[in-house]
C-alpha positions in Angstrom: -9.7 -22.4 25.6 -12.0 -22.5 28.4 -15.0 -21.9 26.1 -15.8 -22.0 22.5 -19.0 -21.1 20.8 -20.5 -22.8 17.9 -23.6 -22.2 15.8 -25.1 -22.6 12.3 -25.6 -19.7 9.8 -27.7 -19.7 6.6 -25.5 -17.9 4.1 -26.4 -15.9 1.2 -25.2 -18.4 -1.3 -27.8 -21.0 0.1 -25.2 -23.0 2.2 -25.0 -23.4 5.8 -21.9 -22.4 7.6 -21.0 -24.2 11.0 -18.4 -22.2 13.1 -16.3 -22.9 16.2 -15.1 -19.7 17.7 -12.9 -19.2 20.8 -14.5 -17.1 23.4 -11.5 -14.9 24.6 -9.6 -14.5 21.5 -12.4 -14.6 18.8 -10.1 -17.0 16.9 -12.1 -19.3 14.5 -10.9 -22.9 15.4 -12.8 -24.7 12.8 -15.6 -24.0 10.2 -17.4 -25.9 7.5 -19.7 -25.0 4.6 -22.4 -27.5 4.0 -25.6 -28.3 2.2 -27.7 -28.8 5.3 -27.7 -28.1 9.1 -27.2 -31.7 10.6 -25.9 -33.2 13.6 -23.2 -35.2 11.4 -22.1 -31.8 9.9 -21.7 -30.2 13.3 -19.7 -33.2 14.4 -17.3 -32.8 11.4 -16.5 -29.3 12.5 -16.2 -30.1 16.0 -13.9 -33.0 15.4 -11.8 -30.7 13.2 -11.5 -28.5 16.1 -10.7 -31.1 18.5 -8.1 -32.9 16.4 -6.4 -29.3 15.6 -6.3 -28.6 19.4 -5.1 -31.9 20.5 -2.3 -32.0 18.0 -1.2 -28.6 19.2 -1.5 -29.3 23.0 -4.4 -27.4 24.0 -8.0 -28.7 24.6 -11.5 -27.4 24.3 -13.1 -27.5 27.9 -16.6 -26.4 27.2 -18.9 -25.6 24.2 -21.8 -23.0 24.0 -24.4 -23.9 21.7 -28.1 -23.0 21.2 -30.9 -25.5 21.7 -31.1 -26.6 18.0 -31.6 -30.3 17.2 -28.1 -30.5 15.7 -26.5 -30.0 19.1 -29.0 -31.5 21.7 -32.3 -33.3 22.3 -34.7 -31.0 24.0 -36.8 -33.8 25.5 -35.1 -35.6 28.4 -36.2 -38.1 31.1 -36.7 -37.2 34.7 -33.0 -37.6 35.4 -32.2 -35.2 32.6 -30.8 -37.9 30.4 -30.9 -38.2 26.7 -28.9 -39.8 23.9 -27.8 -37.5 21.3 -24.8 -38.0 18.9 -23.3 -34.5 19.7 -23.7 -34.6 23.4 -22.4 -38.2 23.5 -19.3 -37.1 21.8 -18.8 -34.2 24.2 -19.2 -36.4 27.1 -16.6 -38.8 25.6 -14.1 -36.1 25.0 -14.8 -34.6 28.6 -16.1 -31.5 27.1 -18.8 -29.5 29.0 -22.0 -28.7 27.0 -23.5 -25.3 27.8 -26.8 -24.3 26.3 -27.3 -20.6 25.8 -30.7 -19.0 27.0 -33.5 -19.3 24.6 -34.3 -16.4 22.4 -31.3 -14.5 23.9 -29.0 -13.5 20.9 -26.5 -11.7 23.3 -25.1 -15.2 24.1 -24.1 -15.4 20.5 -22.9 -11.8 19.8 -19.4 -12.8 18.8 -20.6 -15.5 16.5 -23.2 -13.3 14.9 -20.5 -10.5 14.2 -18.2 -13.3 12.5 -21.4 -14.3 10.4 -22.0 -10.7 9.2 -18.2 -10.4 8.2 -18.5 -13.8 6.5 -21.7 -12.5 4.5 -19.8 -9.4 3.5 -16.1 -10.7 2.8 -16.4 -14.4 1.9 -17.2 -13.8 -1.9 -13.7 -12.3 -2.1 -11.8 -15.4 -1.2 -11.5 -18.7 -3.3 -12.1 -21.0 -0.2 -13.4 -20.9 3.3 -10.0 -21.6 4.5 -8.6 -18.6 2.9 -11.4 -16.4 4.5 -10.7 -17.8 8.0 -7.0 -17.3 7.6 -7.8 -13.6 6.7 -10.0 -13.2 9.6 -7.8 -14.9 12.1 -4.9 -12.7 10.8 -6.6 -9.4 10.9 -6.8 -6.9 13.6 -10.0 -7.4 15.7 -12.0 -4.4 17.2 -12.6 -6.0 20.4 -9.0 -6.8 21.0 -6.0 -4.5 21.8 -6.2 -1.9 19.1 -2.9 -0.3 20.3 -0.9 -3.2 19.0 -3.5 -4.1 16.3 -4.1 -7.5 17.8 -5.5 -10.1 15.9 -7.3 -13.4 16.9 -4.3 -15.5 16.4 -2.0 -13.1 18.5 -4.7 -13.1 21.2 -5.3 -16.8 21.2 -1.3 -17.6 21.6 -1.0 -14.8 24.2 -3.8 -16.4 26.3 -2.7 -19.9 26.4 -1.9 -21.3 29.8 1.5 -21.7 30.8 1.0 -25.4 30.9 0.3 -25.4 27.3 3.4 -23.5 26.6 5.4 -26.3 28.5 3.8 -28.9 26.5 4.4 -27.3 23.1 8.0 -26.8 24.2 8.6 -30.1 25.3 7.0 -31.5 22.2 9.2 -29.3 20.1 12.5 -29.7 21.8 12.0 -33.3 22.8 11.9 -32.9 26.6 
């Protein structure tokens, strides 16, 4: 949970997909299909991911985005200050905002691969949630294939010990 990626994807059905993907496990933490790529819609997905994480005792520490206007303002003053709703939310939550390099798609390889799978397989599912569950519960080629590791399995196995203690204390009333 040290880093998540988020980006927009223009879907074949004309909608726009905003996804938040954990860097290490490839687990999709939150996603949303919208009619437009807006800051408001990006915040809906980010807040959904933050809410899920805080309920389950783990936290997003950093978000990697491109330089899209949904995520940041490209014009800043001399002191690198700007007021943007997305960046303001990240600051309020103590989440570091990392901007990827311009015109460098390798920074987004994990999300690009997810978006390719989305285009191919999404029509088979009745809802985005069903598709995300299928993706998170299926073996992933970049994870441990010896045990057919899924993004959900990788996510749980990579949680910090402090997170496990928080989950256990909450579950058992410690």
